[in-house]
N, C-alpha and C positions, 0 to 999 in steps of 0.2 A: 504493500500499500504506500509505503514511504517513497519508494522509487517512482510510483505513478504520480504522486504529488510534486516531486521534484521535476519530473519531466513536464508536467502541465505548466509549472512555473516557467520552465526554460522556453517552451513553445509560446507561452503568453508573452514572454519578453521579446521573442523574435517576431511573432506574428500579430501581435495585438490582441484584441478581444477574440475569444474562442468562437463565438457564434454570431450569426446574423449580420456579418460585416460584408459589404460588397468588395469584390476584388476585380482586378483588371487583367484581361487576356487580349493580346494583340500579336499576331505572327507576321505582321508587315515588317519589312527591313527598315523603312524610314517612317516615322510617325512623330507626333507632337510629344516631346519628351516631358513637357509640363503636365501631361495627363497622368503621368506616373504618380506624382506626388499627392494626387487625390486619394490614394489607397494605401492601405497597410501592406498589401500583397499584390504583386503583378507577376504574370507569366508572359515572357516574350520569346522571340526567336533568338538563338545564340548569335545569329548574324545581324541582329538589330544594330543600327548606327547609334551606339551609346558609348560614351567615354566613362571611365571609372569616376570622373568628377560628377557626371550626370547622375550616376547610380548613387553616389555618396550624398549629393545635395538633395535628391529626391526624398530621402528619409523613408524610402519604401524597400521592403524585402523583395527583391526582383529575381524570379527563378527563370533560368534559361531552359528552354525545351530540349529534351534529350531522348530520342527514340531508342529503346534498348531492345525491341523485338523486331523492328523492320527498318528497312532502308528505302526511303522514297525515291521514286523514279527521277525526281529533280534535286536530290540531296546533293550539295556541292562536293561531298566526299564519295559519291556513288562509284565513280571511276576508280578511286584509290581502293575501295573495298573489292572491286572486281580484279584489279591488278594483284592485290594480295592473296587472291584465291580463296577468300572467305566464303564459307558455304551458304549460298542462298537457297534455302529449302523449298520455298513455295512462293506463290504470288497472291497478294491481296487483291481480289477482283474489284472491290469498291474503289480503292485508292491507286491501284497499279504499282504498289510497293512490294519489295522482296521481303519475305519473312525469314528471319535469321534464327539460328539454333543457339539458345542461351546456354546450352551445356557445352558449346564449342569454346575451348579455352582461348583459342586465337581471337574469336570475336569479342570475348569478355576483355581480354588484354587490349584490344583496339579501342574498345569503349572507354576504358579507364585511362590508358596511357596517351591517347590521342584526343578523342572528342571531349572527354572530361576535363583534360588538362587545358585545352583551348578555352573552355567556358570559364573555368576557375581563373585563368590568367587575365580575363577581362574584368574581373571584379564583381561578377554576379554573386548573389547571396545564396543561391542554391540551384539544385537540379529539379526540373519537373520531368519526371520519368513517364513517357507515354509508351504505347504499345506493350505494356507490361503483360497482357494476357494473350498476345499473339501466338505464343508457344502452343496454345491449346489447338491450333490448326495442325500441329505436327505430331500429336499423340497417337493418332491412327487407331484409337480405341485400346491402346495398351497402357495398363496401370503402371507398369514398370517404366515405360517411356515418359509417361506423365510425371512421375516423381523424379525422374532424372532431369527433365526440362525445368520443373519447379525449383529444384535444387540449384540449377544454373542461374535462374532469376534471382533467387535469394543470395547467391554468391556475388552477382553483379552488384546488388544493393549494399552488401556489406563491404565489398571492395571499394566502392565509391566512398563510403563513410570512413573506412580506414585511411584511405589516401587523401581525403579532403574533409577532415573532421570539423573544419569551420563552416562547411556548406550544409544547408538544410535540404531535405529530400521530400518532395511530394510525389505521391503515387497517383497514376490515372488507373483507377480501380485495382486490380491485383488482390481481389478478395480471398482467393485461395492461399495467398502466401503472406498477406499482411500481418497475420499473428506471429509469423517467424521473424519479422524485422521491426517490431514495434519500438525497439530501442533506436533504431536507425532513422526512421521516418518522422516528418513533422506534420504530416496530414495525408488524407486520402481524398482524391478527387473523382467525381463521377459525372458523366455527361448524360443529358436526356432524361432526367428524372420525371419531370412533369410535362415538359414541352420539347419537341424535336423537329428535325428536318428529315423528310422522307426522300431518299435519293432516287427511289423508283418513280414516285409522282412528282418529285421536284417541288414538294409543298411543305410548309411549316404547319404543325398541328400538335395536339396533345398526344401523349404516349397512351398506350392501352392501360386499362385498370390493372391487368395482370402484371405488366412490366413495372408499373408504378409500386405495386405492393411488394414485388420480389426485390426491387432495388432499394426501396425504403427500408425493408427488413435488414438487408445487409448493412446499410449505412448506419442505422440506429445502433446495430450491434457493435460496430466500429466505434461509434461516438461514445458508448457506454464505457468503453476501455480507455477513454481519456484522449483519443485521437481526433483532432479537428476534422471536419467534413466540409469539402468545397464541391459546389455544384455549378456546372455550365449547362444552361439550357438554351435552346436555340428558337429565336423568334424574331420577326421584323419589328422595327421601331413603332410602326403604326398600330400594332396590336395592343394598344394601351390597356384595355380592360384585362386581357389574359395575363399581361405582364404584371399588373398590379396584384392579380390573384396569385401569381407565382411568388411574388415577394412576400405576400401575406403568409403563404404556406412555408416558405423558407424560414421566416422569423419564428413561426410557431415551433419548428423543429430545431431552431438554433443553428442552421447551416449557414456557412459563408456562400455568397451568391454572386453569380454573373449571368446576365442574359445578353446574348450577342447574336450576330448572324452566323451562318454556317461558314462563310469565309474567314471568320475569326480575324478580322482586320481592324479592330478597335472601335467598331460601331456598337456601343453598349447602350442599352436601354434600361433605365431603372428609375425609381422615384427620386433619387438624388439628382435633381435637375439643376442645370447651370442657371444662375441669375444673370439675365442679359443686362449688361452695363453700358453698352456702347450706343451712341447717338450719331445718326448719319445725317449730315447737314448738306442740303443741296442749295447752291448759291451760284452767283456769277452773272455777268452781262458782257456783251461785246459791242464795242463802238468802232466806228470808222477811224477814230482817233485812239490808238492803243492806250495812250496815257489816261483816257477816260473810262477804260474798261475795268470792271470789277473781276480781277483774276487772282488776287491773293485771299487765302481764308481769313486773314486779319481784316480785310475790307468788308467782310460780312457783318451784319447787325448781330448774328448769333455770337460771333467771337467777341464782339465789343460789349455785349450786354449779358447774355445768359449762360455763356460757357463757364464762367467763373463759378456762379452759384451752382450750376449743374455739376461741376467737378467737386465742389464742397460736399454735395449730396451723394457722390459716389459714381458719377457718370463720366464717361470718356468720350471725346467728341472727334469725329472724322468729318472730312469735307470733300465735296465733289462739285467741281465747276462744270456745270452742264453746258455752258456756252462754249467751253473749250473741249470737253471730253464726252459730250453726248449723253444719251440715256444711260443711267447706272445699270450694273448687273443686279440680279436678285440678291437680296441680303441674306446672310447666314444667321444662325440663331443667337450670335453674339449681340445682335442689335435689338435694343429695346424700343427705339423711336426713330422717326424720320422728322427732321425739322425743315420746313420749306422757308427759306430766308427772305427777309424783305427786299434785299438787293438782287434777288433772282429775276432775270428776264429770260424766259424760255424763248429760244428761237421759234418763230411762228411754225416752221415745218415740223417741230418736235412737240408741239403742245399736246396732241392727241396721244402720242406715245408716252409722254411724261404722265399724263392723267392715268393711262392704262398701268403704268408702273406703280403709281401711287395706290391705285385700287388694289393691285396685287399685294403690296405690302400691308395695306389696311386689312384685307381678307386673311392675312396670316396672323393677325392679332397684334401687329406692330402699331404703337401709338403714333398718330400723325399730328404734328403741331405746325400751324400756319403762323409764322412769326413776321407779321408785318403787313401782308396784303393778299389779295387773291392773285395767284400767279399766272392766270390765264386772260389773254386779251381777245382772242377768237370768240365771238359770241356763241357759236354752237358748242365749243369746248367748254366755255364757262357755264353754260346752261347744263350740260352733262355733269360738270363738277358739282354744281349746286344740288342737283338732284341726287347724285351718288352719295354726297355727304349730308344729305337732308337739311341743308341750309335754306332758310326761307328768304325771299326777296330776289331782286335782280342782281344784287352785287354792284350796282352802278351808283356813281355819285349823284346826289340830288341837288341840282343847281338852283331850285326854287324854294329852298328853305330859308325862312326869314328870321326864325328864332329857335334856339336850342336850349333845353334845360335838362338838368340831371334828374333822372327818375329814381335810380338806385344805385348804390355801390356796395360791394361786399366788404366784410371786416378786414380782408387783406389788401384793401386799397388804401390810399393816402399813406403810403409807407415812408417816403421821404418828402413828398410835396403833393399838392392837390392838382386834380384834373380841371382844366378849363375848357368847356365845351366850345367847339368851333363850328360856325355855320359853314365855312367853305370846305369842310372834310366830313360832311354827313353822308352816310352810305345807307342805301336800301338793303339792309342786311340784318337778319335775325336768326337766333340760335335754333338748332333743332329742337323739336319738342322733347321735353324731359331733361334738357341741359341745366347745368348750373351756370347762371348768368352772373358775371362778376361785375359788369358796369352796363348800364342801359341809359340811352338818352331818348328824349322825345323832341321831335322836330315839328314845328308848325310851318305848314306850307303857305305860300302867298295866297292861295285860293281859299285858305281857312282850314283845310284838313290836317290831320296829325298823322305821324309815322314813327315808329320806334327803330332805333339803331342800337345793336348789341355789339360794341367794339371788342369785348372779351368775354369768352364763355368757355367752360369745360363741358365735354360730352363724352360718350362711351368710346369714340374713336380717338380722342385726344383733346385738342384745344385750338381755338382761333383767337389771335390777338392783333387787332389793327393798331399798328404802331405809328404814332405821329407826335409832333411836339406838344400838342395840346393835351395828349393823354399821358405820355411818359417824359415829356421834357427832355428827350434825348437830342442833343445837337445844340441846345442853347449854352449860354455861358457857363451855368453851373452844373449841368448834366445831373439829373436826379430821376429816381424811380418814383412813380405813383403807386405801382403795385409791388407787393412784396415778392421779389423774384424767386426766393426759396419756396414759398407757398405755391407760386405759379408753377414751378417745376414739379413740385411734389404732386399737385392735384392733376396737372396735365398728363403726367406719366405714371401716376399711381405707383409711386415708389414704396418698396417695403422698408421696414425699420431694420436695415441690414447692417453689418459691420462695414464701415466705409474706410478704404485705404486712406490714411491721413499722412500727407507728405509735409506737414508742418512740425511734426513731433517725432521724438526718438527717446526711448528709455524713460518715458514719463515727463519729458520736458520739451519746451519749444526749441527748435533747431536753430543754431546760429552757424552761418558760414559767410565768408568774405571773399570777394574777388576784386582784382585791380586791372582795369583796362590799360593798354600800353601807352595811351597818349600822354605826352609830356615827360617822358622818361629822361630826355636830354635837356629839359628846360633848366636855365640857371635860377637858383632859388635865392630869394631875399631872406630866408630864414638863416642860412649859413653861407654868407657870401663866399663865391668862388666854388661852391659845390652844386651839384645837379639835384633836382627835385627828387629823383629816384634815390639818391644817397640820403636825403633827409627822410624819405618815407622809410627806407630800410633802418635808419638809426633810431628814429622817433616813434615809429609805428610797428614795423615787423619784429625788431629785436626786443621791443618793450612788452608787447601784449602776447599772451600765451595761446594764440589761435593760429589756425592754418590759414595762410593768405595765398590764394590762387593768383599768381602774378604773371602777367603777360607783357610781351614786347612787340613792337612793329619792326619787322626785319629791316625794312628800308631805312628807318631812322638809325637803328644800331649799326648799319653798315655805312652810314653817312651818305645815303643816296637822296635825301630830301633837299630840294632847292634851298640854297643858302647855308647848308652845312659846310664846315671846313674839313679839310682832309684829316686833321688830327682828331676829329670828333669820333671816328670809328674805333680807334684804339682805346680811347677813354671810355666810351660807352660799352664796348665789349668787356673791358675790365670791370666796370660796375655791374653789368648784367651777370658775370660770373660770380661776383660776390652775393648778388641777390639769390641766385639759383643754388648756390652752395649752402644757403641757410636752411637749417633743418626744418623749419615750419613753413617753407615756401613750397607750393605745388606749381609746377611749370605749366604754363599755357602760352598759346600763340595769339596775337591780335592782328594776324595776317601779314602779308608782305607790304602792301601799299595803303591800308586802311580805306577800303572802298566806302564811300558815303551812301551810295546806292549801287545795288548789285545787278540791276537790270535797267536799261534806259527807258523801258516802258513803265517804270514805277510812277510817272507823273510828277516827280519832285526834282527834275533835272535843273529847273530854273532856280532852285533854292541854293545851288552850289556853283562855284566857279569851275570846278572840275570834278570828275567822278571819283578821284582818289586824292591823296595828299600830293602836293606839287612835286614831282620827282624830277631829278636832273635829266636833261634831254639825252645825256649819255647812256641812260638806262634803256632808251628805246622802247619804253613800256607805255603804250597808248591805249590798249584794250584790255578789259579784265580777263585774266587767265585763271581759271579756278585752280589748276595744278600750281600755279605760282603763288596764289594767295593762300592755299591750304596746305599742300603737301611740302612745297619748298621751305617754308619757315620752320616747319618741324624738323626737317633734316638739318637746316642751318643750326637751330638751337641745340640738337642732340649732338651734333658734330663739334660745335665751337663754344657753346655757352654752358652746357650742363655737365655736372660730374658724371662719371661712369654709372653710378647706381641710381640715376634719376632719369626719368623719361617724361616727355610732354604728355600731359593728361587731358588737356582741353584746348579747344579753340573758342575764343570769346569774340563773337561776331561784331562787326564794326558798323558805323553809320546808321542807316534807318533799320537795319536788321531784318529786312525783308529778303530772306535767304531762299534761293532756288533749291529744289529738291535735290538736284544733282550735286550741289555744294554739300548738303547734309550727308547725302550718301557717300561722297568722298571722305568726309570726316569719319563716318562709320567704318569705312574700309580700312582706315588707319587705326582703328580701335581706340579712338579718343572720344571723349565727350564733348558736347557743344552747349553754349549758353549765350544768352542776351537776347534782347527784345522783351516786350511786355512793358506796360505803362502804369505801374502801381504807384500812385503818388496821392492817395486819399489823406487828407489833412483837415485842419480847421477851415482853411480856405476853400477846399474842395471836399466836403465831407460825405460825398455820395459813394455807394458801392460801385458805381460806373467807373470810378477811378481805381478799382482793383482789377488787374489783368488775369487772365487765365494762366495756368501753370506752364502751358506748352502750346505749340502750334503744330498741327499735323498737316502735311502737305504731301499727297500721293504716297502715302505709306511711310514718309520720313518724319522724324520728330525733332523739332527744334524746341529746346528747353529755355524757357523764359527766365530771366532774373526775377527774383521774388519781389524786389523793391527797386525802385529807380535809382540812378546814380547821383553822385555829388554835382555833376554838370547840370542835370535837370533842376535840382533844388537850388542851385546858384542862379539859375534863370528865373524860377518862379518867385523867389524872394529878393526882390530889388530893394534898394534903400528907400525909394519912393516910386510913384507911378510915372515919373517923368524921366528921371535919369536913366539911361539905358545901360549903364555899367553893371557888371555882375556883382551880386551880393555874396562875396567870398565866404561869409559865415553861414550861408543858407543851408548847407548840408546838416546843420544842427536840427533843422525842422523835420528831418527824416524820423526823429524820435516820435513825432506826432503820428507818422504812418505806422510805426511800430505799435503804437498804442491802439490806433484804430483797427488794425489787422489782428489784434489780440482779443478784443472785446467789443461787442457781446459775442463774437464768434472768432475762433482763431483761424484766420483765413490764410495767413502766410507765415513762414519762418522769419526769423531776423536775418536780413541780408545786408551786410555792410559792403556797399558797392561804390567804389571810387576810382579815380585815376591818379596816375603819378603826379599830375599837375596840382594835386592838393598839397604837394610840398612846395609849391611856388612861393607862398607867403605865410605869414603867421596866422592870419584869420582862417584860411582854409584848413591849414594843419590842425588849429586848435578845434575846428568843427569835427574833424575825424577823430581826434582824441576824446572830444566830449561824448561822441557817439560810442566809442569803445569803452570808455569809463562807464557809461550807462550799462553796457553789456556785462562788464565785470561785476557789477553790483547785483546781478540777477543769476539765478540758477538757470542756465542754458545748456543745451547739448551741442557742443562745438564739433563740426564735421568739416571736411573739405568740400569745395564747390562740385568737384567731380563725383563725390559721394552723393551729394544732393541730387545731381542729374541722374545717377543710377537709381535713386529712390523714385524719382518721377517715372523713369522707364518702367520700373517694376510695378508701380502703382497701375499703370495702364495694362500691364500683362496679367495682373491679379484676376483670379477666377474665384467665384463665391457660389457655394452650394448650401442648401438647407434641407438636410435629410428629415428633420422633424422641427417642431415649433421652437424647441429650446436648444438646438444645436446647429452651429455653422461650421462648415469646412471651408478653408481658404487655402489656395495654392498659388505660389509665385516663386521667385528666385531666392526669397529669404532676405532681400535688401530692404524692401518696404516692410517695416516691423511694427508700425503702429496702426491700429484700426479704431475707429470711433463709432459709438452707438449714440444716435441723437436723442432717443427717448427711451423710457423703460426704467424699472426699479431692479431688475435682475442683475446679478454680478457673475463673473466667471468662477465656476468651481475649479480652482487651481489643481486639485488633486486629480480630477477626472478629465480635464482638458489636456490637450497635447500641444507642446511648443508654446505655451502661454506663461510668461515669466512674471507678469505682474498687471496692475492697473491702477488708475487714479481718476479723479474727476476734475474737469476744467470747464468753467462756464456752464456748469450743470450737465455736461456731456460725459459719457464714460469713455475714457481712452485705455485701450488695452495694448499692453507691450508684448511682443512676441520674441522668440529666439530666432536662431539662424536657419532653422529647417525650412524646407520648401512646402511642407504640409503642416497645417494648423487645424485642430479641432477645438472649438470654443463651445463649452457646455455652460449654459446660463441657468442659474438657480436663484430663488428668492433669498435663501440664507445659506451661503456656502460654508462648508466645514472649515474650521480654523486650520490654515495651512500657510506657510511662509511665502511671501511674494515681494516683488520689487515695486515701490512707488515711483522712485526716480533715481537716476544716476547722471551726473554731469558728464561722465567719461563713458567710453565704450564699456559695455557690460556683456559678459559671457557667463551664463549659468553652467556650472560644472556638475553639481549634484544637489538634489533637494529631497528631503524627507519631512515628515510631519514636524519634527522638532530640530531640524538641522538645514543649513543652506551653505553651500560653498560655491564661490564665484570669483572671477577675475575682472578687474577693471584697469583701464589704461587711459591716459590723457596727457596733454602737454602741461598740466598743472595738477594740483591736488584735486581729488575727486570728492564730491559731496554726494552722499548716498542715503536713501531712506528706504527701509524695508518695513513691511507690516505683516500681519497674520500671526504674530506671536501672542502669547498670553499676556494680558495687561499687568504692568507694575511688578515684573519680576525680574531677577538678576539673570543675566545671560552671558555666557562665555564667548568672547570675540577674539579671534586670532587674525592678525594682520601681518602677512609675510613672516609667519612663525611667532611673532610677539603676541603674548596673550594678556588679556586684561578683562575685567567684569564691567558690564554696563546694564543699566536698568531700563526696561521698556516703558514707553509712555502709557497713560491710562487707557489709550485706544490700541495698545499692543503694537506700537510703531517703535522703530529704532533709527535714529539719525547718527551719522558719523561723517568725519572728514578723514581721508586716507591718502597715502602718497600717490604720485602720479601713476605708478605701476604697482599693483598689489593683488595678492591672492588672499581672499578673506573667507574665514569660516566662522559662522555664527551658530551656536548650539544652545538650545533652551534646556 
């Protein structure tokens, strides 16, 4: 009995819960590696394109398929088996494979010494042994022969365990021999218990009652002996009722479960459905003057208004320019909604096809949001549109309205300012019957009749919002919302109360990162006469403050290629740059070769600049933007001439207007570097609207540009002048970024703290003092300091994150393990730390629950009303890695550029606790709420025991 208990504990450690857990099966060579991390157990082909790092990061026990009784006709080792002269006894007529003799010592040796070695060397967790029962085709009715063949199968399994003790073993059936290998195996799998595929009729359907009873008896007997049972049943995804019944039966018996198609190519159907998080925005217009065309996602009203609040609520935005790229392809299940943007002008010849596409997406259950206007001008198409979406009225402007008054406005209106009804923008348009009307106007016509206009409403298919200055005040001097954008998105898209990837926080604290654009590196400083501004920033900022500064240079400036530079500039600037990049807390970044102010001439801003780049010497011969020259060449220059051997360029910080073409972003990605800049977050007392908070990123044709979280010193110097008349910059203006930090922290934490400035902040005392003031403010707060490239990785990971809800109190999250904070907007439940997986702690900010995760790619959050007492992290200023945790003990490591401040909770209140920091032991008493706060060295291993 004791051995059984020990083995059950071992299996539980390796494979997770013993019963009713879905697992993953995919025999494709190439598939989405991220799918693995959704499961405790996965079975894949040994030839799957997986690295050891993929396997390790997934947190999943991954079994490689190994056929021990047959050699498939298309097996990559089939010819080798034939050349070795291994005995192929018979043919499996269903699959066309050769049946092998397990009692043949040569075959057993080939399995163990060749096939199994190859699997183990790739880092797989175990072997999934298939065709275990194929020997039964070879018995020919002889009991002696049957025993001989069974002994051969048992010997194969024992040989595998002896030679690879670290590997787990799953059997496919093998009922006649599994009792002889109970110590070697970690589970038994069976196919087609309740549902199967009939190869004769080529149809999916239920198994016979006789087959079910026979197989169920075998499996329950195995399960009673403590061996976990795994089932693969075959059904198509659209057989929803049958599949739900299957899962109900699995759970009653406590079997681990997988429902897939007969091709076993990763198409799994189960109640654990993916929560769609992506929003597809259709925008764009084309003009005879390219500069007047709407071609950038940033030019859309969606990007400038609702993308940021949508991201806060857990959505990710993609953009499609219909004027350039035509009708979109059908959307996949990752997409929750379609937004039809106000700036969309559908080419006349595409209107009908676009309406057809919209209706197809609507019929799939996708939410459709019309953000701005009716997108159709053709009268017949407009009429079809109104009818299909059950919108009442003609959708035309009414020119004979003489008076407009407000009839009603919902509670989520008047958010930042009030609506002012406008006679000149009154439309004959009313919500479908049964809709929730957010705003309604009554217009009196010149002839005396009245008509209603519903500018904003929610309905079963999504929402409609007519956007103009009188309703939203978008585009006037102050820029303000009349409607609550968070409530607008929540209602329009019917969002769940899901765990939201939060890119503002890490380890329970708001993130801090800093980056320096390359401008002004060679300026002469008035702070220290005779020195460059870059030297002043290095001495007064970088060497003084314990943060990582992502620092960049402009190659042309460092090489003395800017018009007006002297020959000796290059040697001096290279020397300074080497000092900067040799500094430990500096992360290397490029700010391009020539600092393009605009990257494409059709941007429509060419008149704002004397030239497209910095004025270069004519000897350079550089007259047209060359992406290789701007992106690839500076990195090579920096790594060859400026950086120490142990340091690489980690980022490119975009220049100018930051409207970056997708091919430039793609080039940066091909060099394995992160990118950043763009985004206009400047919310402050002067401009207190959320419209002054930019999205976290810009997606363009599948490429991702990471926005800076807060705008730079240059922008604040322009915004805050000495008075409204003198056009000189207010050099101390960057101090006002502290207002932006406060506005983006409360009532909602919308952005991390981003200290973004240029080398020219070292030009004079006022601008330098402003940077010091900002960094002093940071030092007086508990913040989690990371590098800019790390923040960019968090943004990327947040977009890749997948969320599943297997039941009302459980969420499963998969990503790369870089985005480690998730936020719940509402609810009183808390994580059950003991029963959750990869959850290291939690705390509350602004009334929201922030959940801290570890480094694994798969997380299970189990929520309860009253969690069991168990230690957890509330916050850590430094990087935090949990090593071990038990009910009364916690061991972890922290690292930082300065001392770490840490708070843990979940201890018994008011008791003495033993704390060890790098081996030094002392006693500390917990707070009345069971918390423990401490300050420890920059690098420390800490043990806390109750």
